[in-house]
C-alpha positions as CSV (number, residue, x, y, z in Angstrom):
1,M,-51.3,-20.7,4.9
2,K,-51.2,-19.6,8.5
3,L,-50.1,-16.0,9.1
4,I,-48.4,-17.1,12.3
5,L,-44.7,-16.6,12.4
6,L,-42.5,-19.0,14.2
7,S,-39.1,-18.0,15.5
8,L,-36.2,-19.6,17.4
9,T,-33.1,-18.2,18.9
10,C,-30.2,-20.5,19.3
11,L,-27.5,-19.4,21.8
12,F,-23.9,-20.6,21.8
13,T,-20.4,-19.3,22.4
14,T,-17.6,-19.5,20.0
15,T,-14.8,-17.4,18.5
16,V,-15.6,-18.2,14.9
17,L,-18.6,-19.4,13.0
18,A,-18.4,-22.6,11.0
19,V,-17.4,-21.9,7.4
20,D,-20.5,-23.6,5.9
21,I,-22.9,-21.2,7.8
22,D,-24.3,-18.5,5.7
23,T,-24.8,-15.7,8.2
24,L,-26.1,-12.1,8.1
25,E,-24.7,-9.9,10.9
26,W,-27.1,-7.5,12.5
27,S,-26.7,-4.0,11.2
28,E,-28.6,-0.8,11.7
29,N,-28.0,0.0,8.1
30,R,-29.2,-3.3,6.7
31,K,-32.8,-4.6,7.3
32,L,-34.0,-8.1,6.6
33,A,-35.4,-9.0,3.3
34,W,-37.3,-12.2,2.3
35,D,-34.4,-13.2,0.1
36,D,-32.4,-13.7,3.3
37,F,-34.5,-16.7,4.2
38,K,-32.8,-19.4,2.1
39,A,-33.7,-22.7,3.8
40,K,-36.4,-25.0,2.4
41,R,-39.6,-24.9,4.4
42,P,-40.5,-28.2,6.1
43,A,-43.4,-29.8,4.3
44,D,-45.5,-30.2,7.5
45,L,-45.2,-26.5,8.5
46,E,-47.6,-23.9,7.0
47,Y,-46.2,-20.9,8.8
48,E,-45.3,-17.7,7.0
49,G,-41.7,-17.9,8.0
50,Y,-39.0,-18.9,10.5
51,I,-35.9,-17.0,11.6
52,H,-32.9,-18.6,13.2
53,V,-30.7,-16.2,15.3
54,L,-27.2,-16.9,16.6
55,Y,-25.0,-15.2,19.1
56,T,-21.2,-15.3,19.3
57,L,-18.9,-14.3,22.1
58,E,-15.3,-13.7,21.1
59,Q,-12.4,-12.5,23.1
60,L,-10.4,-9.8,21.3
61,T,-6.7,-10.1,21.6
62,Y,-5.7,-6.7,23.0
63,S,-3.1,-5.6,25.5
64,D,-5.4,-4.5,28.4
65,E,-5.2,-5.7,31.9
66,A,-8.6,-7.4,31.2
67,P,-9.6,-8.5,27.7
68,K,-12.3,-6.9,25.5
69,F,-15.1,-9.1,24.3
70,Q,-17.1,-8.9,21.1
71,V,-20.7,-10.1,21.3
72,L,-22.5,-10.3,17.9
73,A,-25.9,-11.3,16.7
74,Y,-26.4,-13.1,13.4
75,M,-29.2,-14.5,11.3
76,D,-28.4,-18.0,10.0
77,R,-29.8,-17.9,6.4
78,N,-29.4,-21.6,5.9
79,E,-31.7,-22.3,8.8
80,S,-34.3,-19.5,8.2
81,W,-37.1,-20.0,5.7
82,K,-40.2,-18.5,4.3
83,H,-43.4,-19.9,2.8
84,E,-43.3,-20.2,-1.0
85,L,-46.4,-18.1,-1.2
86,V,-44.9,-15.1,0.6
87,R,-44.1,-12.3,-1.8
88,E,-44.1,-9.1,0.3
89,G,-45.4,-9.7,3.8
90,K,-44.3,-6.4,5.3
91,L,-45.8,-7.2,8.7
92,G,-44.0,-10.6,8.7
93,L,-40.7,-8.9,7.9
94,M,-41.2,-6.3,10.7
95,Y,-41.9,-9.1,13.1
96,T,-38.7,-11.0,12.2
97,Q,-36.7,-7.7,12.1
98,T,-38.0,-7.0,15.7
99,I,-36.8,-10.4,16.9
100,F,-33.4,-9.7,15.2
101,D,-33.3,-6.3,16.9
102,M,-34.0,-7.9,20.2
103,A,-31.0,-10.1,19.7
104,E,-28.8,-7.0,19.1
105,L,-30.4,-5.5,22.3
106,S,-29.2,-8.5,24.3
107,C,-25.7,-8.1,22.8
108,R,-25.5,-4.5,23.9
109,R,-26.6,-5.3,27.4
110,M,-23.8,-8.0,27.5
111,R,-21.3,-5.5,26.1
112,K,-22.2,-2.9,28.8
113,R,-21.9,-5.4,31.6
114,L,-18.6,-6.9,30.4
115,D,-17.1,-3.5,29.7
116,S,-18.2,-2.1,33.1
117,M,-16.5,-5.0,34.9
118,R,-13.4,-4.7,32.8
119,L,-13.0,-1.0,33.4
120,S,-13.7,-1.2,37.1
121,G,-11.1,-3.9,37.5
122,S,-13.5,-6.4,39.0
123,F,-13.6,-8.7,36.0
124,K,-13.0,-12.4,36.4
125,D,-12.7,-14.9,33.6
126,D,-15.8,-17.0,34.6
127,M,-18.0,-13.9,34.6
128,K,-18.2,-13.8,30.8
129,Q,-20.2,-17.0,30.6
130,Q,-22.4,-16.0,33.5
131,I,-23.2,-12.6,31.9
132,F,-23.8,-14.3,28.6
133,D,-26.2,-16.8,30.0
134,Q,-28.1,-14.3,32.1
135,E,-28.6,-11.8,29.2
136,S,-29.5,-14.6,26.8
137,A,-32.2,-15.9,29.1
138,R,-33.5,-12.3,29.6
139,G,-33.7,-11.9,25.9
140,S,-35.5,-15.2,25.4
141,R,-38.1,-14.2,28.0
142,E,-38.7,-10.9,26.3
143,Q,-39.0,-12.6,22.9
144,M,-41.7,-15.0,24.3
145,R,-43.7,-12.0,25.7
146,F,-43.4,-10.4,22.2
147,E,-44.7,-13.5,20.5
148,Q,-47.5,-13.9,23.0
149,Q,-48.7,-10.2,22.9
150,S,-48.4,-10.0,19.1
151,L,-50.1,-13.3,18.6
152,N,-47.0,-14.5,16.8
153,G,-47.0,-11.5,14.5
154,T,-50.6,-11.3,13.5
155,D,-51.6,-8.4,15.8
156,T,-50.4,-5.4,13.7
157,Q,-50.7,-2.9,16.5
158,Q,-48.6,-4.9,18.9
159,V,-45.9,-5.6,16.3
160,Y,-45.5,-1.9,15.6
161,A,-45.6,-1.1,19.3
162,W,-42.8,-3.6,20.1
163,A,-40.7,-2.5,17.1
164,Y,-40.8,1.1,18.4
165,K,-40.1,0.0,22.0
166,I,-37.0,-2.1,21.0
167,N,-35.6,0.7,18.8
168,E,-35.9,3.1,21.7
169,Q,-34.0,0.7,23.9
170,L,-31.3,0.2,21.3
171,E,-30.9,4.0,21.1
172,E,-30.5,4.2,24.9
173,L,-27.5,1.7,24.6
174,S,-26.0,3.4,21.5
175,N,-22.7,3.6,23.3
176,Y,-22.5,-0.1,23.2
177,K,-22.5,-0.8,19.5
178,K,-20.0,-3.5,18.5
179,Y,-16.3,-3.0,18.6
180,H,-14.7,-2.2,15.3
181,A,-11.1,-2.5,14.2
182,A,-9.2,0.7,14.1
183,P,-5.6,1.4,13.2
184,G,-3.2,0.5,16.0
185,K,0.1,2.2,16.8
186,W,2.5,0.0,14.9
187,G,2.6,-0.8,11.2
188,F,4.7,-0.9,8.0
189,S,4.6,0.6,4.5
190,N,6.4,-0.3,1.3
191,D,6.1,0.9,-2.2
192,Y,7.6,0.4,-5.7
193,L,7.2,3.6,-7.8
194,I,8.1,2.3,-11.2
195,V,6.7,5.1,-13.4
196,G,8.2,8.5,-12.6
197,L,9.0,11.7,-14.4
198,G,10.9,14.7,-13.2
199,F,12.3,17.9,-14.7
200,N,15.9,18.3,-13.5
201,N,17.1,21.8,-13.3
202,Y,20.9,21.6,-12.6
203,K,22.7,24.9,-12.5
204,F,26.3,25.4,-13.3
205,K,27.3,28.2,-15.8
206,D,24.2,27.2,-17.7
207,D,20.7,26.1,-17.2
208,L,20.9,22.3,-17.5
209,G,17.3,21.4,-17.5
210,M,16.5,17.9,-18.5
211,L,13.6,15.5,-18.3
212,S,14.4,12.4,-16.2
213,Y,12.9,9.0,-15.6
214,D,12.6,7.9,-12.0
215,I,12.3,4.6,-10.1
216,S,12.2,4.4,-6.3
217,T,11.2,2.3,-3.4
218,N,10.3,3.4,0.1
219,V,10.4,1.2,3.2
220,G,8.6,2.6,6.2
221,L,7.8,1.9,9.8
222,I,4.5,3.3,11.1
223,Y,4.0,4.4,14.7
224,N,0.8,6.1,15.7
225,K,0.1,7.3,12.1
226,W,3.6,8.7,11.7
227,I,5.7,7.0,9.0
228,F,9.5,6.8,9.4
229,S,10.9,5.7,6.1
230,L,14.1,4.9,4.1
231,K,14.0,6.0,0.5
232,L,16.1,4.6,-2.3
233,K,15.6,6.5,-5.5
234,S,17.3,6.7,-8.9
235,H,16.6,8.9,-11.9
236,M,18.1,8.7,-15.3
237,T,18.9,11.9,-17.2
238,R,21.5,13.4,-19.5
239,I,24.1,15.9,-18.6
240,K,25.3,18.8,-20.8
241,D,28.8,19.9,-21.7
242,P,29.5,22.5,-18.8
243,L,28.9,19.9,-16.1
244,V,30.9,17.3,-18.1
245,Q,33.9,19.6,-18.3
246,T,33.6,20.6,-14.6
247,I,33.9,17.0,-13.4
248,E,36.8,16.4,-15.8
249,W,35.1,13.9,-18.0
250,P,36.1,15.5,-21.3
251,T,35.3,12.4,-23.3
252,I,31.6,12.5,-22.2
253,Q,29.2,14.5,-24.3
254,R,25.6,14.6,-23.1
255,R,25.7,11.1,-21.8
256,G,23.0,9.4,-19.7
257,V,23.6,9.4,-16.0
258,G,21.9,7.7,-13.1
259,F,21.5,10.0,-10.1
260,N,20.9,8.0,-6.8
261,Y,19.5,9.1,-3.5
262,I,19.5,7.5,-0.1
263,E,17.3,9.4,2.4
264,L,15.6,9.1,5.7
265,G,12.1,10.6,6.0
266,V,9.1,11.2,8.1
267,G,5.5,11.5,7.1
268,R,2.0,11.6,8.5
269,M,-0.9,9.3,7.6
270,I,-4.2,11.1,7.0
271,Q,-7.0,8.8,6.3
272,F,-10.1,10.1,4.4
273,S,-11.9,6.8,3.9
274,N,-11.4,3.0,3.8
275,R,-9.8,3.5,0.4
276,F,-8.1,6.9,0.4
277,W,-5.1,8.4,2.3
278,I,-2.9,11.4,1.9
279,N,0.6,11.4,3.4
280,P,2.6,14.6,3.6
281,F,6.3,13.9,4.1
282,G,9.9,15.3,4.2
283,S,13.2,13.5,3.8
284,G,16.9,14.2,3.7
285,G,20.1,12.3,2.9
286,F,22.9,12.1,0.4
287,S,23.1,11.7,-3.4
288,Y,25.7,10.4,-5.8
289,F,26.2,9.5,-9.4
290,G,28.9,7.8,-11.3
291,H,30.0,7.3,-14.8
292,M,32.9,5.8,-16.8
293,S,35.1,8.5,-18.0
294,N,36.9,5.9,-20.1
295,D,37.0,2.2,-20.3
296,T,38.6,1.8,-16.9
297,D,38.1,4.9,-14.8
298,L,34.8,5.2,-12.8
299,K,34.1,8.7,-11.5
300,Y,31.7,9.6,-8.7
301,L,30.1,12.8,-7.6
302,Y,28.7,13.1,-4.1
303,G,26.4,15.6,-2.5
304,Y,23.5,16.0,-0.1
305,S,19.7,16.0,-0.9
306,L,16.4,17.0,0.6
307,A,12.8,16.4,-0.5
308,Y,9.3,17.2,0.5
309,G,5.9,16.4,-1.0
310,L,2.7,14.4,-0.8
311,T,1.7,10.8,-1.5
312,F,-1.8,9.7,-2.4
313,D,-2.8,6.2,-1.6
314,Y,-5.8,4.4,-3.1
315,A,-6.5,0.9,-1.7
316,L,-7.5,-1.9,-4.1
317,V,-7.4,-4.7,-1.4
318,G,-8.2,-4.4,2.3
319,H,-10.6,-1.5,2.1
320,K,-13.8,-3.4,3.0
321,P,-15.1,-3.1,6.5
322,E,-14.9,-6.9,7.0
323,D,-11.2,-6.8,6.2
324,D,-10.6,-5.0,9.6
325,G,-8.3,-2.5,8.1
326,N,-5.3,-4.5,8.8
327,F,-3.5,-4.9,5.5
328,Y,-3.8,-2.9,2.3
329,F,-2.5,-3.1,-1.3
330,G,-3.1,-0.4,-3.8
331,I,-1.9,2.4,-6.0
332,R,0.5,5.1,-4.7
333,V,1.1,8.4,-6.5
334,R,3.9,10.7,-5.2
335,T,4.5,14.4,-6.0
336,D,7.6,15.9,-4.6
337,M,10.3,18.5,-4.9
338,Q,13.8,17.1,-4.8
339,Y,16.8,19.4,-4.0
340,V,20.4,18.3,-4.4
341,N,23.7,20.1,-3.8
342,Y,27.2,18.9,-4.9
343,P,29.3,21.6,-3.1
344,R,32.6,20.5,-4.5
345,Y,31.5,21.4,-8.0
346,D,29.1,24.2,-7.2
347,V,26.3,22.2,-8.8
348,I,22.8,22.8,-7.4
349,G,19.7,20.9,-8.7
350,T,16.0,21.1,-8.1
351,I,13.8,18.3,-9.4
352,P,10.0,18.6,-9.3
353,G,8.7,15.1,-9.9
354,F,5.7,12.9,-10.3
355,S,5.8,9.1,-9.8
356,A,3.3,6.3,-9.5
357,G,3.4,2.6,-8.7
358,F,2.2,0.0,-6.3
359,A,2.3,0.0,-2.6
360,F,1.3,-2.2,0.3
361,W,0.9,-1.1,3.9
362,G,-0.5,-2.4,7.1
363,V,-1.2,-1.5,10.6
364,G,-1.8,-3.4,13.8
365,K,-5.4,-3.1,14.9
366,K,-7.0,-2.1,18.1
367,F,-10.7,-2.3,18.9
368,E,-12.9,0.6,19.7
369,R,-16.7,1.1,20.1
370,Y,-18.5,3.2,17.5
371,K,-19.3,6.6,18.8
372,P,-23.1,7.3,19.2
């Protein structure tokens, strides 16, 4: 078996890769492994391996005067192969990794030129193809020099020297790593907290503490990480004699009552990871409950309410980097202190509560470069 490594870089422009292409995007945290070479070796070739590299140029839809472009380098696993006798081949892997790194270097050069023209206001639509072609050709010439000087990967000293050189150039252009999706200004949030417990401490002549069972939904509009929400909440509890007598329901004795809340609130999204958020919030509105005092007479009690607390969100769907952070579905846990006042009857209530359920939320996305 020849210890010469053959490589090919295929250049094209597209917005998406074909669905049947098994690709590996270049990453500084993920180096090549021989298992990535999945194609079958042609019977007439006795080389150690072959790597097939692809570029993509995609216009990102973003409301700038001139668009942002994403240029990415991929390895096509279905077109890259290794010899069956290769087991480790560290030098061969370093050789192919250097070619892959050179592809990323070409991408960063393209990003720099495209971004410079966009920010200076001198960008024209036909420039993107011109820049793409020029930097692709430059990268191909450098790759040919690498192959010649390293004797197609058999000169160990040259392979190491080129690998070091390319890594230094990548570091010099660290400001031009790929764009990533970040939360935009506008979004939405909705939850259904179906399991809730609260300890209701209503005060009138007596301490009317009771355990309650809560259910609520919150519909929110997100703007620049602030959440403006409408809360609909109901909790079931029982009322004691003093409160029954006050509201002139003499026939009711410790009956179950549903207290209802309609509140407007504001909160702040604080993201700790792709999975985990904490959102402090406050809200205010009005509260009411009603009960049949007899078979025909429905009585209502009205008051106002306030609440404050924290929600804890854990994403089950949407947390992966490739999901672009655009839509999430997960578990939401809420801890809050509810305050209610029914002035007409001198009834004041405080309800520390805990609830949990499912939530989904999403935000528009914008594109930013990673910081060096």
